C-alpha positions, 0 to 999 in steps of 0.5 A: 517507522513505516505505516503498519496499517493492516488495511494498507498491507492487505492492498499491497499484498493483493497487488503483489499477489503474495510476493515477488513474482517471476514478472517482477524478477524479469522486469527489474532490470530493463536492459536484462529484460531486453536481451532476454526477450531478444535471445528467446525471440530470435531463438524462436525465429530460428526454430520456426525457420528450421521447422519450415525447412523440414516441412519444405524438404518433405514436400520437395520445395527447393526454397526449404533447403535453407538451413545454412542461412538461418543463423546468419539471418537471425544474427542480422535480425538481432542487429536490425532490432537493436537499430529499431530499439534506438528508433523506438526509444525516441518515439515511444513517448509520442502519440499512439498514431505517430508511434504506430505509423513509424513502427509499421514503416520501420518494420516494412523497410527493415523487412525488405532489407533483411529479405534482400540480405538473405537473398544476397548471402544465400548463394554463398552458403547454399550450393546451386542456389542462384542469385536473385534479381529484381523483385525476387530479392524480396520474396521473403519480405512479408515474413521478415516484416511480420517477424519485426512487427511482432518484435515491435509489439512485444517491445512496446507491450513490455514498456507499456506494461512496466510503465503501468507497474510504475504508475501503480507503484506510485499510486500505492505509495501516494495512497499509503502516504495519504493514509498516514497523513490522515491517521496523523491528523486524526491522532493529533487532534488532542483537545487543547483544553486538556493541556490548558486545564492541566497547566492551570491545575499545576499553576494552582498547586504551585500557588498553594505551595503543594510542590510535591503534587505539582511535581507529580502532575508535571511528571505525569504530563511529561510522560503522557506527552512523550508517549504521544510523540514517541508512538506514531499514529500509524503504529500499534502498541500492546493494550497493556501499553495503551492502558498505561498511557491512559492511566497517565492521562487519568491520573492527571485528570484525577488531580482536577476532579479528585473523588468525583472521578472514579475508574474501574478496570476490567481487563482480561489477561489474554487481552493485555498483549493484543495490539491496538492503535496507539492512543485509541482509548484516550479520545473516548476517555476524554470525551467521557470526562468532558460530557459525563463527569465534568458537568455532574456535581457528584462526578461519575464513573468510567469503566474500561473493559477488554476481553478476547472473543474468538479471533477478535479483541473487544474493548468497552468504555462505559460512563455514568453520564447522561448518554446521547439522545441519538447514538446514530447522529452524534456529530451534530450534538454540539461537538460532543461526538468529535472524539468518537468520530475521530476514533471511528475514522482512525479505525476505518483507516487502519482496519477497513471493514474488519472492525466495529464501533457501536454506541448504546445508551445504558440504563438508568443512564450512561453511554457504552462504546464497544470496539471490536477489532481483529486479534493480534498479539505482541510480545512486548508488554512494557511501556 
């Protein structure tokens, strides 16, 4: 499944500006784009020449009587720019200076050629138009060279722009892959002690000939591990699915701790279909068991709450352990905050700044963790 991070989706939406734009459609096929620009550009050339002719006629400038040669010159111009295209394909990956010099020289030479061709065919198409000789053949060379240079500017501008889009697309894909890799790394940092303790507990049950209990525990472990593998770290599941997976984990731990582990669930019905990152609760529950339940002789209680507040989903996990001396500096406290830090990193990767994760020491003892994320619903409610 592709990455479903809203954070990444928002970045792509900003770049694409709401979907496929007109430029995306035009630039999808370079060959079609070339002929589109070619036809529209030379049509513009014809219109400029016709306008110039009309202006010249009104001012009795004999040079303006050139209607018959406008179309042939435009056709020849198309052929010359096709030659330019071949030349530019060979040099466009060179340095900017070399490319610019070649473009200037090519436009100047072909401008002279186009002007001389125009002067040569004009007498055959325009009555009483004499043959030009000497430098008179190049009277229109400056205009033609300018037209070709403008064409060249559009050509290189198009290729530099499409190159920029391709580079931007590659950067977006690389960013998405980096987000996905980061999410996988954070999600797959399951505590190996959990597997060790579970297998050890199963072994003990087998030795005690408690086959039914061992089978139940092994079945729950299998279901929990299957859930962790089937649900990618980049996808989101309904809160109800997440709670079912968390219950599998807690049932396994309940075999170890027995009555020392007490679980209280307070889940709003409206919150059950809300989407959450897969296994977002498990590291927090594991952290609570390791540091709040296991060290205490009498064990303790873990309370999981979820409710909807406006357009946000509020998740809360509380335990009755000793809490944390400094809730603002949990990393340095003997690794006790690894699960919390990983969870916060995952939320940052997925939701950016639209999420909150806060910690608070409870009275008389215990730690409270509150997660607030944007509210999104799923219609799937079964594991």
